[in-house]
NUZAGU-474661 format. One line per field, with one value per residue (C-alpha): residue in one letter; x, y, z. Coordinates in nm, 3 decimals. Each point is the difference from the previous one (the first is absolute). Example, Ala and Ser with C-alpha at 12.3 -4.5 7.8 and 13.67 -1.06 7.14 Angstrom:
BEGIN
rest <- c(A;S)
px <- c(1.230;0.137)
py <- c(-0.450;0.344)
pz <- c(0.780;-0.066)
//
This chain:
BEGIN
rest <- c(M;N;P;S;R;N;T;N;P;I;Y;S;L;L;V;I;C;S;G;F;F;A;A;S;I;T;A;C;L;N;V;A;N;N;E;Y;C;L;S;Q;I;L;F;V;R;Y;F;P;L;A;L;I;S;Y;S;L;L;K;H;S;H;V;S;I;K;T;P;N;A;L;L;T;T;I;R;C;L;C;G;I;G;A;V;V;L;F;I;E;A;A;Q;N;I;P;V;I;N;A;Q;T;M;Y;Y;T;A;P;L;F;T;S;L;F;F;C;L;H;A;F;N;Q;K;R;S;V;W;L;K;I;L;P;L;I;P;L;G;F;F;G;V;L;L;V;N;R;P;S;F;S;E;V;G;F;G;Y;S;S;A;A;L;L;S;A;L;F;L;S;L;A;S;L;S;L;K;G;L;G;K;R;G;E;P;S;E;R;T;I;F;Y;F;S;L;T;C;C;I;T;A;A;V;L;F;P;L;E;S;K;P;Y;K;S;F;L;D;P;I;F;I;L;L;A;L;F;T;V;L;Q;Q;F;C;V;T;L;G;W;G;R;G;S;T;L;L;N;C;V;F;Q;F;S;G;V;P;F;A;V;M;F;G;V;L;L;F;N;E;R;L;G;L;S;A;I;F;G;M;A;V;L;L;A;S;E;L;V;A;V;L;I;M;Q;K;K;P;H;S;V;N;G;K;K)
px <- c(0.792;-0.207;0.143;-0.346;-0.108;0.147;-0.008;-0.405;-0.131;-0.361;0.094;0.008;-0.349;0.008;0.170;-0.307;-0.215;0.237;-0.075;-0.375;0.093;0.189;-0.254;-0.245;0.216;0.034;-0.372;-0.063;0.277;-0.200;-0.317;0.169;0.101;0.337;-0.157;0.244;0.346;0.270;0.124;-0.328;-0.066;0.339;-0.074;-0.375;0.094;0.329;-0.026;-0.289;0.243;0.273;-0.210;-0.105;0.308;0.172;-0.309;0.080;0.352;-0.062;-0.261;0.231;0.286;0.254;0.249;-0.032;0.379;0.058;0.313;-0.066;0.041;0.134;-0.253;-0.255;0.125;0.005;-0.361;-0.117;0.173;-0.054;-0.369;-0.093;0.216;-0.205;-0.328;0.123;0.146;-0.312;-0.222;0.232;0.007;-0.406;-0.069;0.218;-0.044;-0.297;-0.067;-0.028;0.369;0.127;-0.192;0.135;0.356;-0.070;-0.103;0.362;0.091;-0.034;0.232;0.247;-0.070;0.014;0.310;0.186;-0.088;0.098;0.308;0.099;-0.120;0.228;0.266;-0.052;0.016;-0.399;-0.269;-0.324;-0.360;0.035;-0.390;-0.111;0.248;-0.186;-0.282;0.144;0.041;-0.323;-0.172;0.173;-0.103;-0.378;0.094;0.072;-0.332;-0.209;0.176;0.102;0.221;0.179;0.317;0.021;-0.053;0.080;0.293;0.309;0.058;-0.369;0.048;0.335;-0.158;-0.258;0.239;0.255;-0.293;-0.040;0.353;-0.048;-0.328;0.225;0.278;-0.246;-0.152;0.338;0.086;-0.358;0.131;0.326;-0.134;-0.240;0.302;0.165;-0.327;-0.033;-0.365;-0.281;-0.154;0.360;0.074;-0.341;0.030;0.332;-0.142;-0.325;0.222;0.194;-0.276;-0.151;0.330;-0.004;-0.366;0.154;0.265;-0.247;-0.255;0.126;0.068;-0.330;-0.289;-0.335;-0.192;-0.024;-0.332;-0.168;0.166;-0.367;-0.034;-0.146;0.278;0.277;-0.133;-0.029;0.339;0.160;-0.194;0.128;0.350;0.009;-0.108;0.226;0.306;-0.055;-0.067;0.268;0.265;-0.093;-0.012;0.299;0.179;-0.099;-0.113;0.167;0.153;-0.094;-0.363;-0.006;0.121;-0.304;-0.234;0.110;-0.203;-0.324;-0.040;-0.082;-0.314;-0.127;0.053;-0.219;-0.256;-0.029;0.016;-0.298;-0.220;0.073;0.085;-0.194;0.309;-0.017;0.229;0.135;0.077;0.374;-0.076;-0.212;0.251;0.287;-0.199;-0.071;0.390;0.047;-0.237;0.120;0.347;-0.077;-0.255;0.307;0.216;-0.259;-0.003;0.384;-0.006;-0.233;0.203;0.294;-0.151;0.335;0.213;0.267;0.074;0.249;-0.139;0.020)
py <- c(3.261;0.057;-0.272;-0.077;-0.115;-0.341;-0.020;-0.023;-0.342;0.135;-0.107;-0.328;-0.026;0.009;-0.337;-0.135;0.173;-0.149;-0.336;0.027;0.121;-0.316;-0.244;0.167;-0.065;-0.380;-0.004;0.121;-0.278;-0.255;0.113;-0.013;-0.360;-0.028;0.093;0.291;-0.052;0.189;0.232;0.120;0.057;0.180;0.219;0.085;0.070;0.235;0.148;0.287;0.004;0.102;0.233;0.180;-0.002;0.146;0.260;0.113;0.055;0.223;0.172;0.063;0.092;-0.268;-0.164;-0.366;-0.030;-0.123;0.075;-0.328;-0.262;-0.305;0.002;0.067;-0.304;-0.201;0.089;-0.062;-0.347;-0.125;0.084;-0.163;-0.273;-0.057;0.030;-0.282;-0.230;-0.015;-0.054;-0.277;-0.163;0.049;-0.179;-0.316;-0.029;0.055;0.404;-0.041;-0.115;0.249;0.268;-0.099;0.003;0.322;0.159;-0.054;0.337;0.201;-0.242;0.053;0.367;0.034;-0.206;0.191;0.330;-0.080;-0.124;0.303;0.219;-0.210;0.067;0.381;-0.012;0.108;-0.094;-0.199;0.047;-0.324;0.019;-0.071;-0.295;-0.277;0.098;-0.093;-0.400;-0.007;0.154;-0.285;-0.253;0.102;-0.049;-0.357;-0.039;0.145;-0.192;-0.340;-0.091;-0.339;-0.049;-0.369;-0.110;0.354;0.036;0.165;0.216;0.164;0.040;0.170;0.244;0.089;0.093;0.160;0.242;0.097;0.091;0.208;0.154;0.106;0.134;0.205;0.115;0.145;0.153;0.183;0.121;0.102;0.182;0.207;0.095;0.145;0.202;-0.214;0.115;-0.269;0.076;-0.076;-0.298;-0.152;0.104;-0.217;-0.308;0.032;0.020;-0.294;-0.219;0.111;-0.090;-0.322;-0.061;0.072;-0.266;-0.285;0.059;-0.209;-0.274;-0.038;-0.222;0.153;0.203;0.386;0.129;0.321;0.297;0.114;-0.293;0.138;-0.202;0.170;0.328;-0.089;-0.138;0.318;0.215;-0.199;-0.025;0.391;0.017;-0.283;0.150;0.335;-0.099;-0.240;0.247;0.258;-0.227;-0.151;0.318;0.217;-0.224;-0.222;-0.311;-0.190;0.097;-0.076;-0.346;-0.050;0.158;-0.218;-0.285;0.184;-0.156;-0.318;0.105;0.194;-0.294;-0.227;0.284;-0.064;-0.359;-0.014;0.277;-0.065;-0.368;-0.131;-0.144;-0.120;0.080;-0.309;0.064;0.028;0.286;0.185;-0.032;0.121;0.299;0.090;-0.010;0.213;0.273;0.033;0.046;0.263;0.167;-0.029;0.191;0.238;0.120;-0.041;0.254;0.250;0.048;0.077;0.170;0.170;-0.273;-0.103;-0.328;-0.105;0.135;-0.250)
pz <- c(-3.022;0.339;0.223;0.137;-0.368;0.053;0.395;0.052;0.065;-0.056;-0.358;0.069;0.010;-0.381;0.022;0.141;-0.289;-0.225;0.141;-0.076;-0.355;-0.040;0.111;-0.200;-0.324;0.115;0.062;-0.353;-0.154;0.221;-0.176;-0.345;0.104;-0.199;-0.314;-0.108;-0.091;0.218;-0.277;-0.011;0.357;0.057;-0.305;0.111;0.338;-0.071;-0.323;0.121;0.331;-0.240;-0.195;0.339;0.187;-0.328;0.003;0.353;-0.063;-0.322;0.237;0.260;-0.207;0.148;-0.239;-0.132;0.076;0.345;0.252;0.139;-0.284;0.216;0.240;-0.269;-0.196;0.325;0.075;-0.337;-0.052;0.353;-0.029;-0.326;0.095;0.319;-0.225;-0.247;0.235;0.230;-0.324;-0.099;0.343;0.068;-0.361;0.101;0.383;0.236;-0.018;0.399;0.022;-0.255;0.193;0.311;-0.125;-0.158;0.321;0.136;-0.170;0.331;0.195;-0.284;0.009;0.373;0.026;-0.274;0.178;0.340;-0.141;-0.170;0.305;0.239;-0.253;0.016;0.378;-0.041;0.247;-0.109;0.108;0.189;0.118;-0.338;-0.092;0.182;-0.199;-0.312;0.069;0.188;-0.333;-0.202;0.253;-0.045;-0.406;0.103;0.198;-0.286;-0.298;0.185;-0.284;-0.037;-0.190;0.057;-0.389;-0.155;-0.240;0.141;-0.329;-0.017;0.389;0.001;-0.303;0.244;0.246;-0.235;-0.104;0.369;0.025;-0.338;0.143;0.316;-0.197;-0.238;0.336;0.155;-0.347;0.056;0.324;-0.149;-0.266;0.261;0.204;-0.317;-0.091;-0.316;-0.115;0.011;-0.304;-0.163;0.200;-0.111;-0.364;-0.025;0.165;-0.201;-0.326;0.121;0.038;-0.374;-0.149;0.186;-0.131;-0.358;0.032;0.132;-0.233;-0.281;0.264;0.097;-0.176;0.166;-0.207;0.092;0.149;-0.088;0.187;0.081;0.248;0.300;0.192;-0.166;0.075;0.383;-0.044;-0.123;0.245;0.304;-0.146;-0.028;0.374;0.126;-0.143;0.109;0.362;0.015;-0.136;0.233;0.290;-0.040;-0.097;0.271;0.276;0.275;-0.143;0.296;0.007;-0.349;0.089;0.220;-0.222;-0.299;0.111;-0.017;-0.327;0.169;0.192;-0.321;-0.188;0.233;-0.019;-0.360;0.014;0.256;-0.179;-0.376;0.008;0.286;0.169;0.348;0.252;0.265;0.344;-0.082;-0.243;0.210;0.287;-0.264;-0.074;0.323;0.053;-0.332;0.094;0.362;-0.095;-0.250;0.291;0.205;-0.250;-0.082;0.377;0.031;-0.294;0.137;0.337;-0.209;-0.336;-0.112;0.099;-0.287;-0.103;0.305;0.292;0.364)
//
């Protein structure tokens, strides 16, 4: 495998794109106003992706069998665990609280990455590190969560979803290092989501909507784009840059809230947006100075 395939931080910009498509998915679900059951949402989002990724595997003559079964399993189980736990938390505590806990994922990822780098006696990209807690501070300013009267159980579920998201992201990085084809990684994850949808179906009481619903078509489209961006971004980009860019979903979500739902921004949210955008702009400027740096350069 070409070493540069996994060492070019330019790929990290795809994480910003995945943040946009993730915010687009959230906006679609907000328009739907919780009318759809979880099993149908999962099926509609990931069944087309399973077909597309499988078709790409066949077209490129790549075997469906992976030599990286453990990492692929971790990616699938942690990925679906993050999704289900977040939805469960968001349905039982304020969405703002759940989202804030969910965005601790970059903090977990950067901590695990640095501990591993120090254990391997490798340097880390020190200029990027301060931007990660700064980005989370921006999230706090935008969301302004209050945990005074929130149940510990569902808050813990939201935090656990962030931990699972972090482990899923790190597994994508590991798969990228091993040269695992992105379409095979995506296929197994989408297949896992479809199986989960089948398991959840008999447990849900909400009626199924028509699969030709325009919201479902948009969900399928945005999911395909988001998954390819996040898989390529984490597989080939810089881990610490990805942690900074992972916060990009918040400004995009705020943008959709203002444009589509007539939401108004308070002074704290405006300042938080400025902090988020500034941290990501600084990260881009640092990246441009060392466009071919690997994950751990001082």
